[in-house]
MOPAC internal coordinates of N, CA, C and O (Angstrom, degrees):
PM7 1SCF
backbone

  N    0.0000 0     0.00 0     0.00 0    0    0    0
  C    1.4474 1     0.00 0     0.00 0    1    0    0
  C    1.5270 1   111.10 1     0.00 0    2    1    0
  O    1.2310 1   120.29 1   137.97 1    3    2    1
  N    1.3218 1   117.05 1   -42.03 1    3    2    1
  C    1.4555 1   120.48 1  -179.92 1    5    3    2
  C    1.5252 1   111.21 1   -64.57 1    6    5    3
  O    1.2310 1   120.80 1   145.49 1    7    6    5
  N    1.3274 1   116.08 1   -34.51 1    7    6    5
  C    1.4602 1   120.16 1   178.61 1    9    7    6
  C    1.5274 1   110.79 1   -65.07 1   10    9    7
  O    1.2310 1   120.32 1   139.68 1   11   10    9
  N    1.3065 1   116.99 1   -40.32 1   11   10    9
  C    1.4648 1   120.59 1   178.67 1   13   11   10
  C    1.5272 1   110.50 1   -63.97 1   14   13   11
  O    1.2310 1   120.27 1   137.47 1   15   14   13
  N    1.3247 1   117.10 1   -42.53 1   15   14   13
  C    1.4576 1   120.82 1   177.82 1   17   15   14
  C    1.5251 1   111.47 1   -63.96 1   18   17   15
  O    1.2310 1   120.31 1   139.80 1   19   18   17
  N    1.3299 1   117.00 1   -40.20 1   19   18   17
  C    1.4564 1   120.48 1   177.88 1   21   19   18
  C    1.5252 1   110.99 1   -65.00 1   22   21   19
  O    1.2310 1   119.92 1   141.44 1   23   22   21
  N    1.3138 1   117.75 1   -38.56 1   23   22   21
  C    1.4618 1   120.94 1   178.20 1   25   23   22
  C    1.5281 1   111.34 1   -67.71 1   26   25   23
  O    1.2310 1   120.46 1   139.92 1   27   26   25
  N    1.3209 1   116.73 1   -40.08 1   27   26   25
  C    1.4667 1   119.99 1   176.19 1   29   27   26
  C    1.5237 1   110.12 1   -62.24 1   30   29   27
  O    1.2310 1   120.21 1   136.36 1   31   30   29
  N    1.3272 1   117.21 1   -43.64 1   31   30   29
  C    1.4602 1   121.53 1   178.00 1   33   31   30
  C    1.5204 1   110.76 1   -62.08 1   34   33   31
  O    1.2310 1   120.05 1   137.60 1   35   34   33
  N    1.3244 1   117.52 1   -42.40 1   35   34   33
  C    1.4650 1   120.84 1   179.64 1   37   35   34
  C    1.5273 1   110.92 1   -62.47 1   38   37   35
  O    1.2310 1   120.28 1   132.86 1   39   38   37
  N    1.3185 1   117.07 1   -47.14 1   39   38   37
  C    1.4622 1   119.34 1  -177.31 1   41   39   38
  C    1.5192 1   112.15 1   -71.40 1   42   41   39
  O    1.2310 1   119.64 1   149.04 1   43   42   41
  N    1.3411 1   118.30 1   -30.96 1   43   42   41
  C    1.4565 1   119.91 1   173.53 1   45   43   42
  C    1.5277 1   109.84 1   -66.20 1   46   45   43
  O    1.2310 1   120.25 1   138.64 1   47   46   45
  N    1.3331 1   117.12 1   -41.36 1   47   46   45
  C    1.4585 1   120.42 1   176.45 1   49   47   46
  C    1.5213 1   111.71 1   -62.54 1   50   49   47
  O    1.2310 1   120.35 1   138.53 1   51   50   49
  N    1.3148 1   116.94 1   -41.47 1   51   50   49
  C    1.4645 1   121.07 1   177.15 1   53   51   50
  C    1.5250 1   110.45 1   -62.18 1   54   53   51
  O    1.2310 1   120.20 1   138.46 1   55   54   53
  N    1.3230 1   117.22 1   -41.54 1   55   54   53
  C    1.4594 1   121.63 1   177.25 1   57   55   54
  C    1.5272 1   110.62 1   -62.42 1   58   57   55
  O    1.2310 1   120.39 1   139.57 1   59   58   57
  N    1.3439 1   116.86 1   -40.43 1   59   58   57
  C    1.4656 1   120.94 1   178.79 1   61   59   58
  C    1.5207 1   111.60 1   -65.13 1   62   61   59
  O    1.2310 1   120.19 1   143.04 1   63   62   61
  N    1.3180 1   117.23 1   -36.96 1   63   62   61
  C    1.4675 1   120.76 1   179.71 1   65   63   62
  C    1.5210 1   110.51 1   -71.29 1   66   65   63
  O    1.2310 1   120.32 1   136.78 1   67   66   65
  N    1.3216 1   117.00 1   -43.22 1   67   66   65
  C    1.4645 1   121.27 1  -174.81 1   69   67   66
  C    1.5290 1   113.42 1   -78.86 1   70   69   67
  O    1.2310 1   119.82 1   143.96 1   71   70   69
  N    1.3275 1   117.95 1   -36.04 1   71   70   69
  C    1.4599 1   121.55 1  -172.64 1   73   71   70
  C    1.5322 1   112.33 1  -133.78 1   74   73   71
  O    1.2310 1   119.30 1  -116.20 1   75   74   73
  N    1.3376 1   118.93 1    63.80 1   75   74   73
  C    1.4686 1   119.33 1  -178.02 1   77   75   74
  C    1.5239 1   112.90 1   -66.80 1   78   77   75
  O    1.2310 1   119.84 1   152.25 1   79   78   77
  N    1.3221 1   117.91 1   -27.75 1   79   78   77
  C    1.4670 1   119.36 1   178.60 1   81   79   78
  C    1.5283 1   111.23 1   -69.39 1   82   81   79
  O    1.2310 1   119.87 1   144.66 1   83   82   81
  N    1.3326 1   117.84 1   -35.34 1   83   82   81
  C    1.4632 1   120.91 1   176.67 1   85   83   82
  C    1.5305 1   110.01 1   -67.57 1   86   85   83
  O    1.2310 1   120.33 1   142.25 1   87   86   85
  N    1.3329 1   116.97 1   -37.75 1   87   86   85
  C    1.4619 1   120.50 1   177.04 1   89   87   86
  C    1.5287 1   109.60 1   -61.28 1   90   89   87
  O    1.2310 1   120.34 1   138.45 1   91   90   89
  N    1.3379 1   116.96 1   -41.55 1   91   90   89
  C    1.4605 1   120.83 1   178.71 1   93   91   90
  C    1.5236 1   110.25 1   -61.59 1   94   93   91
  O    1.2310 1   120.32 1   134.70 1   95   94   93
  N    1.3233 1   116.99 1   -45.30 1   95   94   93
  C    1.4618 1   120.04 1   179.88 1   97   95   94
  C    1.5282 1   111.60 1   -65.48 1   98   97   95
  O    1.2310 1   119.90 1   144.55 1   99   98   97
  N    1.3373 1   117.79 1   -35.45 1   99   98   97
  C    1.4640 1   120.23 1   176.55 1  101   99   98
  C    1.5320 1   111.60 1   -64.50 1  102  101   99
  O    1.2310 1   120.79 1   143.61 1  103  102  101
  N    1.3342 1   116.10 1   -36.39 1  103  102  101
  C    1.4563 1   120.04 1  -177.61 1  105  103  102
  C    1.5283 1   112.79 1   -79.87 1  106  105  103
  O    1.2310 1   119.61 1   151.48 1  107  106  105
  N    1.3370 1   118.35 1   -28.52 1  107  106  105
  C    1.4643 1   120.81 1  -169.96 1  109  107  106
  C    1.5270 1   114.12 1  -122.43 1  110  109  107
  O    1.2310 1   119.24 1  -164.85 1  111  110  109
  N    1.3114 1   119.06 1    15.15 1  111  110  109
  C    1.4597 1   119.04 1  -174.74 1  113  111  110
  C    1.5266 1   113.19 1   -66.86 1  114  113  111
  O    1.2310 1   119.42 1   156.66 1  115  114  113
  N    1.3154 1   118.71 1   -23.34 1  115  114  113
  C    1.4609 1   120.78 1   177.70 1  117  115  114
  C    1.5317 1   112.96 1   -91.26 1  118  117  115
  O    1.2310 1   119.95 1   164.05 1  119  118  117
  N    1.3323 1   117.71 1   -15.95 1  119  118  117
  C    1.4567 1   121.19 1  -172.69 1  121  119  118
  C    1.5235 1   113.42 1  -100.38 1  122  121  119
  O    1.2310 1   120.13 1   150.19 1  123  122  121
  N    1.3296 1   117.35 1   -29.81 1  123  122  121
  C    1.4606 1   121.00 1  -172.44 1  125  123  122
  C    1.5247 1   109.01 1  -126.10 1  126  125  123
  O    1.2310 1   120.88 1   -46.42 1  127  126  125
  N    1.3128 1   115.93 1   133.58 1  127  126  125
  C    1.4588 1   120.06 1   177.94 1  129  127  126
  C    1.5303 1   108.48 1  -107.56 1  130  129  127
  O    1.2310 1   120.69 1   -63.89 1  131  130  129
  N    1.3211 1   116.28 1   116.11 1  131  130  129
  C    1.4595 1   120.86 1   176.88 1  133  131  130
  C    1.5193 1   114.35 1    74.19 1  134  133  131
  O    1.2310 1   119.49 1  -162.94 1  135  134  133
  N    1.3145 1   118.57 1    17.06 1  135  134  133
  C    1.4576 1   120.94 1  -179.41 1  137  135  134
  C    1.5158 1   112.18 1   -85.39 1  138  137  135
  O    1.2310 1   121.22 1   -14.86 1  139  138  137
  N    1.2946 1   115.27 1   165.14 1  139  138  137
  C    1.4616 1   122.25 1   177.59 1  141  139  138
  C    1.5203 1   109.41 1  -130.26 1  142  141  139
  O    1.2310 1   120.00 1   -31.56 1  143  142  141
  N    1.3343 1   117.60 1   148.44 1  143  142  141
  C    1.4726 1   120.07 1   178.31 1  145  143  142
  C    1.5262 1   110.93 1   -72.56 1  146  145  143
  O    1.2310 1   121.33 1   -29.27 1  147  146  145
  N    1.3242 1   115.05 1   150.73 1  147  146  145
  C    1.4625 1   119.69 1   177.10 1  149  147  146
  C    1.5287 1   109.92 1   -79.39 1  150  149  147
  O    1.2310 1   121.19 1   -15.00 1  151  150  149
  N    1.3215 1   115.33 1   165.00 1  151  150  149
  C    1.4651 1   119.59 1   177.03 1  153  151  150
  C    1.5239 1   111.29 1   -62.46 1  154  153  151
  O    1.2310 1   120.62 1   142.63 1  155  154  153
  N    1.3415 1   116.42 1   -37.37 1  155  154  153
  C    1.4626 1   120.42 1   178.94 1  157  155  154
  C    1.5269 1   110.35 1   -61.48 1  158  157  155
  O    1.2310 1   120.12 1   137.05 1  159  158  157
  N    1.3322 1   117.38 1   -42.95 1  159  158  157
  C    1.4595 1   120.95 1   178.51 1  161  159  158
  C    1.5226 1   110.72 1   -61.63 1  162  161  159
  O    1.2310 1   120.11 1   135.45 1  163  162  161
  N    1.3148 1   117.39 1   -44.55 1  163  162  161
  C    1.4609 1   120.86 1  -178.68 1  165  163  162
  C    1.5267 1   111.38 1   -62.04 1  166  165  163
  O    1.2310 1   120.67 1   138.20 1  167  166  165
  N    1.3327 1   116.33 1   -41.80 1  167  166  165
  C    1.4752 1   120.32 1  -179.87 1  169  167  166
  C    1.5218 1   110.60 1   -67.37 1  170  169  167
  O    1.2310 1   120.33 1   133.35 1  171  170  169
  N    1.3360 1   116.97 1   -46.65 1  171  170  169
  C    1.4690 1   118.67 1  -178.23 1  173  171  170
  C    1.5270 1   111.84 1   -68.12 1  174  173  171
  O    1.2310 1   119.83 1   149.33 1  175  174  173
  N    1.3246 1   117.93 1   -30.67 1  175  174  173
  C    1.4601 1   120.19 1   176.25 1  177  175  174
  C    1.5190 1   110.49 1   -67.53 1  178  177  175
  O    1.2310 1   120.33 1   139.71 1  179  178  177
  N    1.3217 1   116.97 1   -40.29 1  179  178  177
  C    1.4673 1   119.97 1   177.37 1  181  179  178
  C    1.5302 1   110.79 1   -65.12 1  182  181  179
  O    1.2310 1   120.48 1   138.77 1  183  182  181
  N    1.3182 1   116.68 1   -41.23 1  183  182  181
  C    1.4751 1   120.18 1   178.08 1  185  183  182
  C    1.5320 1   110.09 1   -63.51 1  186  185  183
  O    1.2310 1   120.36 1   135.88 1  187  186  185
  N    1.3365 1   116.91 1   -44.12 1  187  186  185
  C    1.4655 1   120.77 1   178.69 1  189  187  186
  C    1.5266 1   111.24 1   -62.49 1  190  189  187
  O    1.2310 1   120.44 1   140.81 1  191  190  189
  N    1.3192 1   116.77 1   -39.19 1  191  190  189
  C    1.4596 1   120.24 1   176.77 1  193  191  190
  C    1.5163 1   112.03 1   -63.17 1  194  193  191
  O    1.2310 1   120.63 1   139.50 1  195  194  193
  N    1.3309 1   116.40 1   -40.50 1  195  194  193
  C    1.4629 1   120.16 1   176.57 1  197  195  194
  C    1.5177 1   111.86 1   -63.28 1  198  197  195
  O    1.2310 1   120.80 1   139.94 1  199  198  197
  N    1.3235 1   116.07 1   -40.06 1  199  198  197
  C    1.4600 1   120.26 1   177.79 1  201  199  198
  C    1.5250 1   110.45 1   -64.74 1  202  201  199
  O    1.2310 1   120.11 1   138.32 1  203  202  201
  N    1.3262 1   117.39 1   -41.68 1  203  202  201
  C    1.4755 1   120.87 1   177.20 1  205  203  202
  C    1.5206 1   110.82 1   -59.65 1  206  205  203
  O    1.2310 1   120.45 1   137.76 1  207  206  205
  N    1.3230 1   116.74 1   -42.24 1  207  206  205
  C    1.4574 1   120.20 1  -179.96 1  209  207  206
  C    1.5237 1   111.41 1   -65.51 1  210  209  207
  O    1.2310 1   120.31 1   138.76 1  211  210  209
  N    1.3274 1   117.01 1   -41.24 1  211  210  209
  C    1.4680 1   121.07 1   179.01 1  213  211  210
  C    1.5231 1   110.45 1   -64.08 1  214  213  211
  O    1.2310 1   120.44 1   135.42 1  215  214  213
  N    1.3360 1   116.77 1   -44.58 1  215  214  213
  C    1.4654 1   120.68 1   179.14 1  217  215  214
  C    1.5235 1   110.55 1   -61.58 1  218  217  215
  O    1.2310 1   120.35 1   139.55 1  219  218  217
  N    1.3305 1   116.93 1   -40.45 1  219  218  217
  C    1.4703 1   120.15 1   179.68 1  221  219  218
  C    1.5249 1   111.09 1   -64.99 1  222  221  219
  O    1.2310 1   120.01 1   139.19 1  223  222  221
  N    1.3267 1   117.58 1   -40.81 1  223  222  221
  C    1.4668 1   120.25 1   178.79 1  225  223  222
  C    1.5246 1   110.58 1   -66.15 1  226  225  223
  O    1.2310 1   120.20 1   138.81 1  227  226  225
  N    1.3297 1   117.23 1   -41.19 1  227  226  225
  C    1.4650 1   120.74 1   177.99 1  229  227  226
  C    1.5261 1   110.47 1   -63.32 1  230  229  227
  O    1.2310 1   120.17 1   137.89 1  231  230  229
  N    1.3259 1   117.29 1   -42.11 1  231  230  229
  C    1.4671 1   120.44 1   178.37 1  233  231  230
  C    1.5244 1   111.21 1   -62.87 1  234  233  231
  O    1.2310 1   120.29 1   138.42 1  235  234  233
  N    1.3357 1   117.04 1   -41.58 1  235  234  233
  C    1.4715 1   119.56 1   177.53 1  237  235  234
  C    1.5254 1   110.10 1   -64.53 1  238  237  235
  O    1.2310 1   119.91 1   141.00 1  239  238  237
  N    1.3234 1   117.78 1   -39.00 1  239  238  237
  C    1.4494 1   120.84 1   177.36 1  241  239  238
  C    1.5161 1   112.58 1   -62.20 1  242  241  239
  O    1.2310 1   121.29 1   138.35 1  243  242  241
  N    1.3239 1   115.13 1   -41.65 1  243  242  241
  C    1.4687 1   119.18 1   177.99 1  245  243  242
  C    1.5362 1   110.44 1   -66.16 1  246  245  243
  O    1.2310 1   120.54 1   140.56 1  247  246  245
  N    1.3215 1   116.58 1   -39.44 1  247  246  245
  C    1.4712 1   119.33 1   179.35 1  249  247  246
  C    1.5296 1   111.90 1   -63.54 1  250  249  247
  O    1.2310 1   120.79 1   137.66 1  251  250  249
  N    1.3250 1   116.09 1   -42.34 1  251  250  249
  C    1.4607 1   119.54 1  -175.87 1  253  251  250
  C    1.5213 1   113.99 1   -83.63 1  254  253  251
  O    1.2310 1   119.93 1   143.79 1  255  254  253
  N    1.3360 1   117.75 1   -36.21 1  255  254  253
  C    1.4548 1   120.48 1  -172.98 1  257  255  254
  C    1.5205 1   114.14 1  -113.33 1  258  257  255
  O    1.2310 1   119.98 1   172.88 1  259  258  257
  N    1.2984 1   117.65 1    -7.12 1  259  258  257
  C    1.4550 1   119.67 1  -174.36 1  261  259  258
  C    1.4671 1   111.44 1  -102.69 1  262  261  259
  O    1.2310 1   120.10 1   180.00 1  263  262  261

C-alpha cells in the first residue's frame, strides 16, 4: 500500500513539473474566468513537484532498503 502511495506522489510531482499551468487550471477553474497563472506560481509549482518526486523516491528507498 505504501508503495502505491509513493508512486502516486511521484507521478503527481512529475505532472506538476511538466504541466504547472494545467495544475493551476485544475485548482482554479471554478474561481477564475479566463485567468492565467503568474510566473511565480509556475516556478513554485515546479519546485513543489520536484520536492514531491524526491520525497517519493526517498519513501521507496526506505520501503525497499530500510
